[in-house]
C-alpha positions in Angstrom: 152.9 70.2 71.1 149.8 69.5 73.0 148.1 68.3 69.8 151.0 66.2 68.9 151.1 64.6 72.3 147.3 64.0 72.8 146.0 63.8 69.3 143.0 65.7 70.5 142.3 69.1 69.0 139.7 69.9 71.7 142.0 69.1 74.5 144.4 71.5 73.0 141.8 74.1 72.5 141.2 74.0 76.3 144.7 73.7 77.6 146.8 75.9 75.3 145.2 79.2 76.7 145.9 78.0 80.2 149.5 77.3 79.2 149.8 80.7 77.5 148.5 82.3 80.8 151.1 80.6 82.8 153.8 81.5 80.4 152.7 85.1 80.4 153.0 85.2 84.2 156.5 83.8 84.2 157.6 86.2 81.5 156.1 89.2 82.9 157.6 88.4 86.3 161.1 87.5 85.1 161.5 89.9 82.0 158.9 92.7 81.9 158.5 93.6 85.6 162.2 94.4 86.3 162.5 96.9 83.3 158.8 98.1 83.1 160.0 101.7 83.6 162.5 101.7 80.9 160.4 101.9 77.7 163.3 101.5 75.1 164.8 98.5 77.0 161.2 97.0 77.3 160.9 97.1 73.4 164.4 95.5 72.8 163.7 92.8 75.5 160.3 91.8 74.1 161.7 91.8 70.6 164.6 89.6 71.7 162.3 87.3 73.6 160.1 86.9 70.4 163.3 85.8 68.5 164.1 83.4 71.2 160.7 81.8 71.3 160.7 81.5 67.3 164.1 79.9 67.3 163.1 77.6 70.1 159.9 76.4 68.2 162.2 76.0 65.1 164.8 73.9 67.0 162.1 71.7 68.5 159.7 71.2 65.7 161.6 72.2 62.6 161.0 75.0 60.0 158.6 73.1 57.8 155.1 74.5 57.7 152.4 72.2 59.2 148.7 72.2 58.1 146.3 70.9 60.7 143.1 69.1 59.7 140.1 71.0 60.9 138.3 69.1 63.7 135.0 69.9 62.0 135.3 69.0 58.3 131.7 69.4 57.1 130.4 72.4 55.0 127.3 74.4 54.8 125.6 76.2 51.9 125.8 80.1 52.3 125.0 82.5 49.5 125.3 79.6 46.9 128.8 78.7 48.1 130.1 75.7 50.2 131.5 77.2 53.4 133.5 75.4 56.0 131.7 75.0 59.4 134.9 75.3 61.1 135.4 78.8 59.8 132.1 79.8 61.3 133.1 78.1 64.6 136.3 80.2 64.5 134.3 83.4 63.9 132.0 82.5 66.8 134.7 81.8 69.1 136.5 85.0 68.3 133.4 87.0 68.9 132.7 85.2 72.2 136.2 85.8 73.4 136.0 89.6 72.7 132.7 89.8 74.5 133.8 87.9 77.5 137.0 89.9 77.7 134.9 93.2 77.6 132.6 91.7 80.1 135.5 90.9 82.4 137.0 94.3 81.9 133.8 96.2 82.9 132.0 93.7 85.3 134.7 92.4 87.6 136.8 93.9 90.3 140.0 92.9 88.5 138.8 94.6 85.3 138.0 97.7 87.1 141.6 97.6 88.7 143.0 97.2 85.1 141.1 100.2 83.8 142.1 102.3 86.9 145.8 101.4 86.5 145.7 102.0 82.9 144.3 105.5 83.2 146.1 106.7 86.4 148.7 104.2 87.9 149.9 106.5 90.6 146.4 107.3 92.0 145.3 103.5 91.7 148.3 102.6 93.7 147.6 105.2 96.3 144.1 103.9 96.7 145.5 100.5 97.5 145.1 98.8 94.1 147.9 96.1 93.7 149.4 97.6 90.4 152.0 94.9 90.2 149.5 92.2 90.3 147.3 93.9 87.8 150.2 94.4 85.4 151.0 90.7 85.6 147.4 89.5 85.2 146.9 91.9 82.2 150.1 90.6 80.5 149.2 87.0 81.1 145.6 87.4 79.8 147.1 89.0 76.6 149.3 85.8 76.3 146.3 83.6 76.9 144.2 85.4 74.3 147.1 85.1 71.8 147.4 81.4 72.5 143.6 81.0 72.0 143.7 82.8 68.6 146.7 80.7 67.6 144.9 77.3 68.4 141.7 78.5 66.7 143.5 79.8 63.5 145.8 76.8 63.2 143.4 74.6 61.2 142.7 77.6 58.8 146.3 78.6 58.1 149.6 76.9 58.2 151.6 76.6 61.4 155.3 77.4 61.6 157.9 79.0 63.7 157.1 82.4 62.2 153.3 82.1 62.3 152.7 85.1 64.3 155.0 87.4 62.2 152.6 87.8 59.3 149.8 89.3 61.4 152.0 91.8 63.2 151.5 94.6 60.4 147.8 94.1 60.5 147.7 94.5 64.3 149.9 97.6 64.0 147.5 99.1 61.6 144.5 98.2 63.7 146.1 99.9 66.8 147.0 103.1 64.8 143.6 103.4 63.1 141.6 102.6 66.3 143.8 104.9 68.5 146.6 104.1 70.8 145.3 103.0 74.3 141.7 102.5 73.0 140.9 98.9 73.1 137.3 99.3 71.8 138.7 101.3 69.0 141.4 98.8 68.1 138.7 96.0 67.9 136.6 98.1 65.7 139.4 99.0 63.5 140.5 95.4 63.1 137.1 94.3 62.0 137.0 97.2 59.6 140.4 96.4 58.2 139.6 92.6 57.8 136.5 93.6 56.0 138.3 96.0 53.7 141.1 93.5 52.9 138.6 90.8 52.4 136.7 92.8 49.9 139.8 94.0 48.2 141.3 90.6 47.9 138.3 89.2 46.2 139.0 91.6 43.3 142.9 92.0 43.5 145.9 90.4 44.7 146.1 90.1 48.5 149.4 92.2 48.3 147.3 94.9 46.8 144.8 94.6 49.5 147.5 95.0 52.2 148.9 98.0 50.4 145.3 99.5 50.4 145.3 99.1 54.2 148.7 100.8 54.6 147.3 103.8 52.4 144.1 103.8 54.6 146.2 104.1 57.7 148.3 106.8 56.2 145.1 108.8 55.4 143.9 108.2 59.0 147.3 109.5 60.4 147.0 112.7 58.2 143.3 113.5 59.2 143.3 112.1 62.8 146.9 111.5 64.1 145.4 109.9 67.3 143.3 107.5 65.6 139.6 107.4 64.4 138.3 106.4 67.8 140.6 108.4 70.0 139.0 109.8 73.0 135.7 108.0 72.1 135.7 105.7 75.0 137.4 105.6 78.4 
């Protein structure tokens, strides 16, 4: 919507994460906060919300996939191949976003509060940490990061109302392999899976690569049910 309105990708690059953060605050306050202690209801509510958002996008923009023109269209020679500079830009932005987030998590007061509430919400609340505010900021930051990922990936992939559905299995596998509740492990597992699928896809069909990732996840669950990196960091 921002790109259609302004015609400027870089403006969308700056504004969309802010819009995502604001949406996260509203959704957390109106949907998540009232039912945060009901795990099953939270799953149903967020699943229903995702369907509503998808159908809202389809009703507004249509169901036809759209391909955005990369704002940087030049290429560079790498290993004897022509490689799009925008893909390198996307990789740099992704790495920078991860590093900034970990810096925020470990170097700021809000980040310390987030980790405290994550590990022991009752004790954190007793020590005066505003847990409700922390939950809201955490959820909103997740929305902002997802929005940033979407706007960066849009010129590389097609954009449609189900654009986020395809990546859900990959995210699920990264969380399982990395270890539930282990953010650093999940990031490491995501990088490993991306490399694994990329290598396999160069020799076989992408579907076979995804099946290989599922098999890898199954092996990890058999050997280390809590994930490869479970307990490695706190």
